[in-house]
N, C-alpha and C positions, 0 to 999 in steps of 0.2 A: 504494500500500500504506500502510495506517495505521501510525503509530508507536505503540509501547508505551513510556510514560514513567513512571518512578517519581519521586514527589515526596514529600519529607519535610523536616522540621526536625531537625537533629542537633547535639548538643553537641560541643565540641572533643574530648572523650574518647570520642565515638562512640555516644552513647545517643540514642534517639528518644523514650524516656519514662523516668521515674525508676524507683525500686525497686518502686513499686506501679502496677498498671494505671491508665492515664489520668492519671498524675502528669506533667502537661505545663506546670507552672508556669514552666519555663525559657523558654517561648515569649514571655513578656513582655519578655525581653531582645532579641528580634528584631522583635517586631510594631511596625509603624508604617506610615506612608503608603506607603513603598516596597514593603513586603511585601503590603500590602492591594492595591496596584495590580497586582502580579504575580499575586496570587490571582484578581483580576478577569480579567486577560489569559488566564490558563490556562483558567479556567472558561468564558469567553464567546468568546474568539477562537481558542483552540487545540483545546479538547477537547469531545467530545460524549458521552463515556462514562467513568464512574468505576468502578473495581474495588477491592473491599475484601475482606480476609480477614474471617472472622466476628467476631472480637473487635473489630477496627477498625470494622466495620459497626455492631455493637451500640452502640459509643460515639458514632460519628458520628450515627447515627439518633437516639439519645437527646438529643444536643445540638441538632442542627439542627431537630428537630421541636418542641422546647420552649423554645428560647432566645427571650428578649424582644428580642434584638438584631435590628434591622431593616436592610434594605438589599439591594443587588444580590447579594452573596455568599450570604446566606441564601436569597433567592429562587431562585438558580441551584442551590444544593445540594439544595433540596427538589424541583426540577423536572427536573434532568438525569437521563438514563438511568444506572442503577446496576446493578452485579452484586455480589452477596454470594457469596463462595466458602465453601461449607460442606458437610460430609459429614453433618451432623446436622439442619440446617434443611431444611424442604421448601417453606416459603413465607416471604416477607419482608413486613413491614408498611409500611416506609418507601416513600413515593410513588415510582413508576416504577422499582422494583427487582425483579430476578428472581434466583433462587438457582441457582447452578451448582456441581456437585460435582466436575467435571473441568476445572480452569481452563486447563490446557495445551491440551487439545483445543479448548476453546471459544475461546481467544485465538488459536490458529493460524487458526481459521476467521474470526474477527472482524477480524484484521489484513488479511485478503485482501479484505474488503468495503470499499466506498467509505465515506468519512466522515472526520471529524477524528481527532486523536490520542486514544488511550485512556490515561487516567491511573490509576495505582495510588497511592493515598494510604496512608501508614503500612504496616501489614501486613507486617512484616519476614519472617515465616515464608513467606508467600505469595511475597514478592519472591525469597527464596532458591530456591524451586521454579521460578519463572519464569526466574530467572537461570541455574539449572542446565540448563533446557531450551533456553536460547539465544534466548528470546523478547523480552528487554528491549533496546530500542534506545537509551534514554537514561536516565541517572540525574541528577536535579536535587535538590540539597541546599541548604538554607539552613543554613550553618554558624553556630551561635549562640555568641556569645562568653562561654561559661560552661563550667566543668568541674564535672560532677555528682559524680564520684567513684564512681558505681555506678548501675546501672539496667538497662534492656533495650537491648542493642546493636542498632543498625540492621542491620548486616551479620552474619549468622549464620555459624558455622564451615562451611567447605565444602572438599571435597577438590579442587575445581577453581579454578585461578587465572583471574581475569578481568581482562585488561588494559583500561584505559580511555583515552580520548582527550579531553583537555580541549577543550571547545567554548567555554566562557565562564567568567570569574571576575569577579564584579562586587560590589565592596563597597557596603554600604548605609550610610546616614548614621549609623545607631546602632551600627556596628561589626560587624554580621552580614555574611556574605559569601554571595552566591548562586554556587553552583558547578554547572556543567552539563558532564556527561561523556557522550560517546558510548561505548557498550559495544563493545569490540573494539580490535584493534591500530590504531595510527595508519596512515593511508594514505600511502604514499611520495609525495613531491613530484614533480610531472610535469617 
């Protein structure tokens, strides 16, 4: 069974973007060779499908199809299979993307198929709906050593409590910390 993994950068005060859409300047506090290697590993060794909410999709497509940055990450972002979750779009222009209006039903089906892990990047509102449906297996965060004081929170309010199990905590050379959590109660020791 494929895993559904959420990946995002988040400030110490819980924001994945600043006060305006695509205000991601705080990423510079975390970006470096460690995070670049993690990005390569996730895109090439672990995952074969990316899922985005429509707003995240629009921003990612605009960036990766026009950036002058060259390298493995750009190549993979433009070639990997992608899903854009949207109730308003009927087609997507970014290479190797299809549009899905019911992400819960689609991801239930896709998790049963053979393949590598499925990654959700950004997309906080989509993450909430997938979390509420019990579909997320792992949350990976790069905790960025900065306090924004305001912005768009990564975790949206929910009536459901979701316990997490720490799988890994790894500090990076620049002070950022990679946190990996399994979604669900810790399993008792044997």
